[in-house]
LOPADO-162115 format. One record per atom (N, C-alpha, C): x, y, z; atom name; residue in one letter. Coordinates in Angstrom, 3 decimals, always signed. Layout:
! LOPADO-162115
X	Y	Z	CA	A
...
This chain:
! LOPADO-162115
+54.451	+89.083	-174.432	N	X
+53.704	+89.430	-173.513	CA	X
+53.439	+88.007	-172.864	C	X
+53.768	+87.592	-171.513	N	X
+53.597	+86.388	-170.991	CA	X
+51.731	+86.634	-170.328	C	X
+50.997	+85.255	-170.368	N	X
+49.992	+85.267	-170.165	CA	X
+49.544	+84.128	-168.876	C	X
+48.737	+84.286	-168.161	N	X
+48.473	+83.189	-167.117	CA	X
+46.880	+83.012	-167.516	C	X
+46.604	+81.456	-167.667	N	X
+45.351	+81.188	-168.031	CA	X
+44.749	+80.302	-166.729	C	X
+43.660	+80.955	-166.332	N	X
+43.214	+80.567	-164.926	CA	X
+41.523	+79.859	-165.047	C	X
+40.902	+78.656	-164.947	N	X
+39.527	+78.690	-165.576	CA	X
+39.181	+79.486	-166.941	C	X
+39.899	+79.071	-167.962	N	X
+39.391	+79.771	-169.178	CA	X
+39.388	+81.237	-169.363	C	X
+40.113	+81.730	-168.405	N	X
+39.968	+83.128	-168.201	CA	X
+41.826	+83.498	-168.576	C	X
+41.991	+83.870	-169.793	N	X
+43.534	+84.704	-169.489	CA	X
+44.099	+86.033	-169.120	C	X
+45.226	+86.058	-168.452	N	X
+45.449	+87.596	-167.445	CA	X
+46.578	+87.715	-168.160	C	X
+47.096	+89.033	-168.394	N	X
+48.346	+89.744	-168.942	CA	X
+49.246	+89.591	-167.702	C	X
+50.258	+88.672	-167.517	N	X
+51.440	+88.444	-166.182	CA	X
+51.713	+89.918	-165.922	C	X
+52.122	+90.774	-166.650	N	X
+52.548	+92.025	-166.091	CA	X
+51.161	+92.852	-165.565	C	X
+50.270	+92.907	-165.704	N	X
+49.436	+93.194	-165.428	CA	X
+48.834	+92.866	-163.649	C	X
+49.288	+91.723	-163.546	N	X
+48.759	+91.836	-161.912	CA	X
+49.754	+91.927	-160.885	C	X
+49.237	+92.356	-159.470	N	X
+49.986	+92.707	-158.532	CA	X
+51.306	+91.463	-158.395	C	X
+52.310	+92.080	-157.479	N	X
+53.326	+91.579	-157.161	CA	X
+52.887	+90.106	-156.283	C	X
+51.798	+90.373	-155.648	N	X
+51.579	+89.022	-154.906	CA	X
+51.164	+88.095	-156.106	C	X
+50.172	+88.256	-157.246	N	X
+50.014	+87.377	-157.943	CA	X
+50.974	+87.031	-158.633	C	X
+51.627	+87.650	-159.260	N	X
+52.784	+87.454	-159.855	CA	X
+53.658	+86.093	-158.926	C	X
+53.707	+86.667	-157.757	N	X
+54.618	+85.189	-156.856	CA	X
+53.862	+83.946	-156.959	C	X
+52.550	+84.213	-156.862	N	X
+51.553	+82.982	-156.636	CA	X
+51.592	+82.333	-157.907	C	X
+51.695	+83.051	-159.201	N	X
+51.854	+82.310	-160.469	CA	X
+53.475	+81.781	-160.498	C	X
+54.236	+82.327	-160.151	N	X
+55.498	+81.640	-160.308	CA	X
+55.538	+80.371	-159.270	C	X
+54.951	+80.391	-158.272	N	X
+54.631	+79.139	-157.485	CA	X
+53.666	+77.985	-158.146	C	X
+52.831	+78.540	-158.542	N	X
+51.998	+77.819	-159.738	CA	X
+53.032	+76.848	-160.635	C	X
+53.368	+77.770	-161.078	N	X
+54.616	+77.307	-162.430	CA	X
+55.562	+76.134	-162.036	C	X
+55.941	+76.489	-160.893	N	X
+57.077	+75.626	-160.344	CA	X
+56.599	+74.288	-159.718	C	X
+55.041	+74.454	-159.108	N	X
+54.387	+73.026	-158.858	CA	X
+54.287	+72.357	-159.958	C	X
+53.748	+73.077	-160.959	N	X
+53.171	+72.480	-162.634	CA	X
+54.485	+71.943	-163.108	C	X
+55.398	+72.350	-162.664	N	X
+56.672	+71.989	-163.571	CA	X
+57.164	+70.317	-162.613	C	X
+56.874	+70.605	-161.422	N	X
+57.195	+69.155	-160.025	CA	X
+56.218	+68.327	-160.840	C	X
+54.952	+68.575	-160.875	N	X
+54.184	+67.241	-161.164	CA	X
+54.562	+67.085	-162.333	C	X
+54.713	+67.618	-163.407	N	X
+54.852	+66.904	-164.829	CA	X
+56.283	+66.062	-164.758	C	X
+57.445	+66.488	-163.946	N	X
+58.553	+65.611	-163.689	CA	X
+58.477	+64.741	-162.970	C	X
+57.436	+64.530	-161.991	N	X
+57.061	+63.573	-161.044	CA	X
+56.115	+62.288	-161.943	C	X
+55.011	+63.012	-163.129	N	X
+54.528	+61.844	-163.467	CA	X
+55.669	+61.506	-164.579	C	X
+56.614	+61.973	-165.003	N	X
+57.590	+61.623	-165.969	CA	X
+58.307	+60.507	-165.449	C	X
+58.895	+60.800	-164.052	N	X
+59.491	+59.389	-163.194	CA	X
+58.483	+58.314	-163.122	C	X
+57.161	+58.742	-162.644	N	X
+56.552	+57.471	-162.586	CA	X
+56.282	+56.366	-163.655	C	X
+56.165	+57.694	-164.972	N	X
+56.431	+56.638	-166.352	CA	X
+57.217	+55.636	-166.276	C	X
+58.198	+56.192	-166.097	N	X
+60.022	+55.243	-165.929	CA	X
+59.610	+54.304	-165.184	C	X
+59.232	+54.481	-163.882	N	X
+58.713	+53.178	-162.803	CA	X
+57.858	+52.472	-163.471	C	X
+56.936	+52.669	-163.830	N	X
+55.841	+51.878	-164.341	CA	X
+56.565	+51.043	-165.661	C	X
+57.348	+51.692	-166.515	N	X
+57.948	+50.581	-167.554	CA	X
+59.137	+49.634	-166.605	C	X
+59.915	+50.138	-165.967	N	X
+60.779	+49.323	-165.019	CA	X
+59.716	+48.215	-164.229	C	X
+58.762	+48.339	-163.747	N	X
+58.126	+47.522	-163.301	CA	X
+57.604	+46.198	-164.094	C	X
+57.032	+46.861	-165.396	N	X
+56.413	+45.865	-166.293	CA	X
+57.451	+45.155	-166.723	C	X
+58.997	+45.617	-166.917	N	X
+59.823	+44.843	-167.503	CA	X
+60.624	+43.388	-166.457	C	X
+60.463	+44.024	-165.283	N	X
+60.588	+43.165	-163.987	CA	X
+59.757	+42.015	-164.026	C	X
+58.537	+42.203	-164.102	N	X
+57.326	+41.942	-163.973	CA	X
+57.479	+40.316	-165.174	C	X
+57.771	+40.844	-166.547	N	X
+58.174	+40.202	-167.709	CA	X
+59.305	+39.149	-167.210	C	X
+60.434	+39.760	-167.066	N	X
+61.314	+39.098	-166.504	CA	X
+61.353	+37.813	-165.729	C	X
+60.662	+38.244	-164.717	N	X
+59.921	+37.392	-163.394	CA	X
+59.118	+35.938	-164.085	C	X
+58.428	+36.683	-164.924	N	X
+57.284	+35.511	-165.568	CA	X
+58.177	+34.650	-166.454	C	X
+59.196	+35.042	-166.913	N	X
+60.253	+34.495	-168.035	CA	X
+61.128	+33.088	-167.403	C	X
+61.320	+33.808	-166.167	N	X
+62.346	+32.859	-165.465	CA	X
+61.326	+31.552	-164.676	C	X
+60.368	+32.171	-164.065	N	X
+59.343	+31.263	-163.338	CA	X
+59.078	+29.971	-164.625	C	X
+58.384	+30.734	-165.739	N	X
+58.166	+29.441	-166.947	CA	X
+59.390	+28.912	-167.223	C	X
+60.499	+29.173	-167.156	N	X
+61.881	+28.578	-167.820	CA	X
+62.004	+27.384	-166.476	C	X
+62.105	+27.649	-165.420	N	X
+62.349	+26.836	-164.055	CA	X
+60.600	+25.559	-164.517	C	X
+59.688	+26.072	-164.382	N	X
+58.593	+25.084	-164.518	CA	X
+58.952	+24.178	-165.782	C	X
+59.551	+24.580	-166.759	N	X
+59.919	+23.322	-167.824	CA	X
+60.693	+22.660	-167.790	C	X
+61.557	+22.727	-166.458	N	X
+62.807	+22.319	-166.442	CA	X
+62.554	+20.718	-165.452	C	X
+63.242	+20.079	-165.351	N	X
+63.052	+18.338	-164.949	CA	X
+62.917	+18.900	-163.485	C	X
+62.308	+18.275	-162.562	N	X
+61.850	+18.394	-161.124	CA	X
+62.615	+17.841	-160.338	C	X
+63.428	+17.125	-160.846	N	X
+64.471	+16.488	-159.818	CA	X
+65.874	+17.418	-159.754	C	X
+65.642	+17.280	-158.088	N	X
+67.047	+17.889	-157.891	CA	X
+68.128	+17.237	-156.969	C	X
+69.231	+17.926	-157.641	N	X
+70.598	+17.219	-156.975	CA	X
+70.637	+16.716	-155.744	C	X
+71.262	+15.516	-155.068	N	X
+71.090	+15.516	-153.829	CA	X
+72.107	+16.332	-152.908	C	X
+71.537	+16.696	-151.913	N	X
+72.430	+17.816	-151.205	CA	X
+73.761	+16.502	-150.495	C	X
+74.972	+17.444	-150.716	N	X
+76.148	+16.801	-150.013	CA	X
+76.019	+17.229	-148.520	C	X
+76.408	+15.997	-147.588	N	X
+76.297	+16.375	-146.055	CA	X
+77.512	+16.942	-145.720	C	X
+77.942	+17.642	-144.880	N	X
+79.065	+18.489	-144.885	CA	X
+79.618	+17.535	-143.677	C	X
+81.140	+17.366	-143.698	N	X
+81.913	+16.536	-143.059	CA	X
+81.504	+17.262	-141.743	C	X
+81.763	+15.975	-140.614	N	X
+81.335	+16.342	-139.451	CA	X
+82.874	+16.935	-138.288	C	X
+82.318	+17.692	-137.746	N	X
+83.456	+18.160	-137.295	CA	X
+83.492	+17.982	-135.568	C	X
+84.341	+17.524	-135.163	N	X
+84.741	+16.910	-133.815	CA	X
+85.268	+17.865	-132.909	C	X
+84.711	+18.834	-132.476	N	X
+85.311	+19.606	-131.942	CA	X
+85.803	+19.214	-129.906	C	X
+85.844	+18.244	-129.975	N	X
+86.439	+17.592	-128.862	CA	X
+87.818	+18.089	-128.401	C	X
+88.613	+16.807	-129.195	N	X
+89.923	+17.216	-129.574	CA	X
+90.498	+18.650	-129.399	C	X
+89.920	+19.671	-129.731	N	X
+90.995	+20.765	-130.080	CA	X
+90.462	+21.323	-128.774	C	X
+89.204	+21.118	-127.666	N	X
+88.734	+21.609	-126.634	CA	X
+89.792	+21.192	-125.590	C	X
+89.981	+19.665	-125.877	N	X
+90.716	+19.169	-124.978	CA	X
+92.229	+19.793	-124.764	C	X
+92.781	+19.818	-126.262	N	X
+94.355	+20.428	-126.548	CA	X
+94.368	+21.825	-125.807	C	X
+93.227	+22.687	-125.774	N	X
+93.470	+24.096	-125.391	CA	X
+92.954	+24.128	-123.749	C	X
+92.361	+23.090	-123.048	N	X
+92.720	+22.727	-121.577	CA	X
+93.545	+22.131	-121.160	C	X
+94.359	+21.160	-121.827	N	X
+95.743	+20.766	-121.649	CA	X
+96.777	+22.206	-121.554	C	X
+96.489	+22.801	-122.212	N	X
+97.403	+23.844	-122.714	CA	X
+97.420	+24.887	-121.453	C	X
+96.408	+25.290	-121.153	N	X
+95.930	+26.292	-120.109	CA	X
+96.481	+26.193	-118.818	C	X
+96.340	+24.811	-118.680	N	X
+96.761	+24.060	-117.259	CA	X
+98.225	+23.609	-117.189	C	X
+98.900	+23.838	-118.465	N	X
+100.294	+24.052	-118.423	CA	X
+100.785	+25.138	-118.100	C	X
+100.134	+26.393	-118.497	N	X
+100.591	+27.535	-118.552	CA	X
+100.468	+28.080	-116.952	C	X
+99.115	+27.608	-116.278	N	X
+99.292	+28.344	-114.803	CA	X
+100.115	+27.452	-114.002	C	X
+100.958	+26.188	-114.205	N	X
+101.690	+25.564	-113.683	CA	X
+102.876	+25.985	-113.545	C	X
+103.753	+27.300	-114.608	N	X
+104.547	+27.564	-114.303	CA	X
+104.819	+28.636	-113.367	C	X
C-alpha cells in the first residue's frame, strides 16, 4: 500500500478521501517538477562554470600575447561622381526620344 508522509505522519493513500487523493497526486506532480527543475538548474550551473572557465582562459591567452596590433588597411576610395553623372546622362537621353 502506498503511504503519504506529511509532517512526520504517515497516511495510507487508500484510506484518504477522493479529494485528499487528488491533492496528494498534485503534490506528487509538483515534487516531481521541482526535482526536474533542480536537475536542470544543476546543468545550467555546470554550463555557466564551464563558460566562465573558458572565458578566463581566453582572456589570459590574450593578455599574454604581444600588445601590438596589425596596421589597418584603408579601404580604397570610391568616387561615386562619375557613376552618378553617367546615370544622369542616360536619363536625359531617354527623355529626349
